[in-house]
C-alpha positions, 0 to 999 in steps of 0.5 A: 500500500502507498499513501500520498505524501501530501496526506502527511503534510497538507489538509485541515486538521478537522478530526482533532476538533471532533475528538482528541480521545478517539483511538485509531489502530493501524494494522498495516504492513509497511512502516512507511505507510504506517508513518504516513497514516499516523502523521495524517491522523495525528488528530487522534490517538494512533496505535500501531499493531505490527504483523508477526505478533499473532501469537502475542497480545490480542488487538488493543482497544480501538475506535477505528481500525485501518488494515491492509490486505497483507495483514487482514487474514491475521486479524480477521478472527479478532475483528469479527469477535470484536464486532460481535461483542460490541452488540449495537455499538458500531466498530468501524474497520477500513480495509486499504487495497491497491487499485488492482486489488479492488476486484479481488477484495470484493470477491474474496473478503468477508463482511468484516470491513465497513469501508474499502479504501483504494490507495493511493488516495488524497489526504482529504479523502482519507480524513473524510472517510475516517471521520465519517466512520468515526461519526457513525461510531459516535452516533452508535455509542450515543444511541447505545447510551440513550438506550441504556439510559431509557432502559434504566429510567425510573419512569416508563418510556414508550415509543409508538408509530404515528401511522395506523393503530400506533403500535408500540415499538419500544418499552423500557424496563420501568414500563414492564415493572409498572404494568407487569407486561414484558416486552414481547407482550407489549410490542406491536399493540396499542397502549389502550390494552392497558385500559379497563372498566374504570378508565375514564373516557375523557383523558382517552379522548384527549389522547386521541385528539392529540395523536390525530393532530400530532400534538403533545398531551399530558393526562392522568388515567386509570390503567390496569396491570397484567394481574388486573389491578388498576393503577394511575398512569400519569402519561405524557406524549410528544410527537416525533418529526423527521424532515417535517413528517410525523413518524412516532410518538414518545410516551412517558408513564409515571405510576401516580397511584400513590400520589393520587392516593395521597391526594385523595387521602386529604379529601376522602381518607377512608376511600384512599385507604380502601383503594390502597388496600385493594390495589396492593400486590401483596395479599392483606388480611385482617383477623380479629381476636378469634383469628377469623378473617374479617377483611381481605384484599383481592391479592389475598383472595387470589393467593388463597384461591377463594372468592372474597365472600368465602374468605371473609368470616373464615378462620385461617386454619379453615378445613378448606385450606391444608397448611403445611410447614417448610418440610411438608408436614401438617401445620398445627394451629399453635404454629400459625404466626397469628397465634404468636402475635396474639400471645406475645404482641410481637411482630412475626416476620418472614414466616413461610408455609404452604397451602394447598389451593385448587389441587396446587400447593402454593408457598406463602411468606407471612408478615404479621403484626398486632392491630390496636384500637384507639385505646391501645388494646389489641383488637386483632392481627393484620397480615401481609401474605406474599405468594413466593411459589414462583421464587421457590420454583426458581430456587428449585430450578437453580438447584436443578441447573446446578445439578445439571451443571454437575452432570454436564461436567461429568458427561463432558469430562470437564471441570472448572477451577478458580485461583485467588493469588492474593489469598492463595485459595484454590476452588474447583468444581465437582467435575474437576474433583471427580477427574483427579479423584478427590472429594469436592469438599477438600481444599488445596493451595496453589502448590498442592494443586500443581502437584497433580500434574505429571512430573514431566508436564508440571513445568509447562503448566506452571509456566502457562499459569505464570504467563496468565498472571503476568500478562492477563492473556488467555492460556491453553495447554495440553498436559497430563494429570496423575489422579489419586489412583495413579492413573495418567489422564491427558487434559486441556487446561485453559485459564482466563483473567477475571477482574475483581474489586480486590484484585484479579481472579484467575479462572479456567477449565480442565477437560479430559482429552485422554480418549481424544488423544488416543483417537488422534494417535489411532487416526495418525496410524491409519493415515500412515497405513493409507499413505504407505499402502501400495493400493490406490486409495482416494475419496470423492465428494458427492460430485465425484471430485477428488477430495484426498488421494494417497501416494499410490494414486499419485504414483499410478497417474504420475501426478502430485496428490494435491494437484488431483484435489478438485478434479473430476474423476472422469478427467483422471480415470476416464468416463468408463470408470466414472460411469461405473462409479455412478452405478455402484453409488446407486446400488449403495444408496439403494441399501443393497450393501454397505460396499460395492466392488467394480472392475474397470480399465484405467491408463497409468502414467506410462499410457499402459492399460491396467485392470483395476478392481475398485471397492467403494463405500459411502461417506455420510453424515446424519444420513446425508450422502457426502461422497465415497471412499475408493480402494483400488487393486491392480489385478492385471497380472493376477487375472492374466496368471489365472487365465494361464493357469486355467488353460494349463489346468485344462490341458494337463487334466485332459491330456493326463486322462487321455495319456493315462487311458492309453498307457493303461490300455497298453498295460492291459494288452501286455498282461493279456498277451504275455506269459513272461513273469517279469513282463507281467510284473512290469505291466501290472506296475504300469497299470497300478500307477496309471490307475492311481494317476487317474484317481488323482485326476478325478479327485482334483476334478471333484475338488476343483471348487475348493482350490479358489480361496476367495470364493466365499459364496460357496460356503453356506450353513449346513447340517454337518451332522446329517452330512456325516451320517450320509457319508457313513451310510454310503461308505458302509456299502462301499467297504463292507469289511470295514467297521465304521461308526458315527456319534453325532447329534441329530442337528448340528449346523456349521458354515461349510464349503459345498465340498464338505461331504466329499471331504469327509468321504475322502477321509474315510477312503484314505483310512480304508486305503492305508488301513486295509479293508478291516480297518476300524473308523470312528466319526464324531460330531460335537460343539466346542464349549470354548469358541463358537466352533463345531468339531468333526473327528475321524479316527482310524486304527490303521498304520498312521500317516508318515510324520513328514507328510503329517507335518506338511499337511498341518503346516499347510505348505510343502518343501523339497524335504517335506512333501506328500504323495497325494492330493486328497488330504490337501483338498480336505484341508483347502475345503476346511480353510475356505470354510474359515475353519482348521484341520489338525492331524495327530496320532491315534493311540495305540496306533492309527490317525485322528483327523480333526476338522473345526468349522464355525457354528452357523 
């Protein structure tokens, strides 16, 4: 920013005449500009705030702030707070901009500035703009002063519109107190709502004529309070003109009831006393020596909940009234204040008791005094009865709010403290006491309070408190507390200064942030995982524009992650990918599942096409769709590898069967055509080998679905006990010489692969092949008491499985020195593993093998 040189040397000093006490705050970057502005505005008190002190003291008090574009971002929050705290007092802010910054300022800035001044500018323009804003501030301060004066006036003040039905637009506190109507009930209504049956028409007509003629008028008339009691209102109205046009009337109301009463007392004392008696807002009752009510005013009638004709002649302990003491216990006649006054002749003040009226308990405070006749003898008792039910409710409400405050502290894990450095006293709320594990009634001095901080954090906490005391600036620190049980809790401690008559008092809060700290650390771990994973992870908003992208996404595309933010996914991954995302989002929103997986082709940084599987999940807040989270997986090589394996599998299985069938046919022909023993033995060996290979191929064909570890849809709930019994029934027919038994309940359900029956059948076949035709095989099905599992056991008394082969099957992998000779048990293991279960092989005692399958319960 550049200020004209003549702005500091030329021009009139009219601002000095306006106000020598007003303070202008300069929050301008350039030292030269500050100097020129300070010289130009030397008629005011000029205070300079330099950029770079954001962590220092807040902005000082000012009447007008001049800020430039460079400093504006640093003070925006403080200026917004200052304006918000000012209420109806105008706090002007002038923003200076270069000529080429005007358009940017108009488009980007908030509504904090009240005026934007393009510089360089003539000194007269600057002074004029400053003086204009300060004049507006003076007017706002004056108006605020007037409003406070009007609100605090002892007479009622009202303002009405001159047009229409002259509705009220303003009433002050005295008017509310005088009439019993609050502002919300009065604003918008004509003042005639205060009139009633006893209002004289003559002063009303005088007011009407004055309003019609736009003139002043003074009248005294009877008005009625909200509770129905009349009062004398001495009313003065004056018209308000704006440029010759009548716009409003100002009214001044004075409660002249007492003055009227005193005046009438000179003429009709008895009538005046009666009126005072009747219009008293406090219930007044007169009791004779027999404690019978002989006189009662309307307030007493309302308090006691009875018509006056019923009240009169009633003793105060009449059956119609259930009287109770402060504890709610029945109140006896001897406890009534009237008896005390009658017996002692002394005044009873502030006696509180309850009375049940119309199914409602009201609380009354009674002040009673003796009545004496002209001869000085006591003739009765006069009592002032005040209904304090509302006050009692307020007390209970305050107690409830205090309890709510304590509960809120516990829920929010926050407590409050106060330190008086003059006395050394430390006060704290129940929430803080509960946090550190002490009784709320205990007392501590400042040093004892600091002892609750963790030894490593105490110096930091102490330094923050010392800064608070020294500077009066708000302090905030995150540190650890150690409770009386030795538990370490993370807390956020805040402190502020509160002015007091005998010195500053420091108050603050302590909030338990242990869980937030833990969540923050967990979030950081998740962020590291997302950032270091090799799979592309990115989030899109509800318009499919990038919000975040990890390094893997950027590496795939050869771009910086920040450059992707705001771009539409179609421009990054192509229209096909974008359309597939839209279809998946539609399925998500339809509620079919909480995530969707799609497969698309994208082009990488080298221009090569890569096939990706992308899993998406919706981001939402309060059931509002906000976008999606996408996790991609490059399956190009995997799918190509699977296709090649599939081809290789088909070729090997097809050719293996064909070649083995040919070899087996030739071996059979040799056996049929030769008598040579060695040749026959070799041909028989060939025939056995080909049969085993064909059986191996058939086993592989039957268990082909168990080879894929990702096919979870083939796993379903089954009655495994029924499956085992079916297998045993068929095995007994196939192996009549073997002894096969089964022990299982009628119905045991587990989640098992579709090849489960083949797996059990393979275990029985394996036991017969290795154990011989007369082998004994025992099968059982049971539910495990521990984890939610079903256990299937197959035990035989055969020769057992060689240890190396058993170790391979138990570990799930083979090595050059540890391998198996067949596929059957491997297929069983894979079928169980695909069912999210496990298989274990152990020796059977005294000989044989036990194979145990564990499946999750359905």
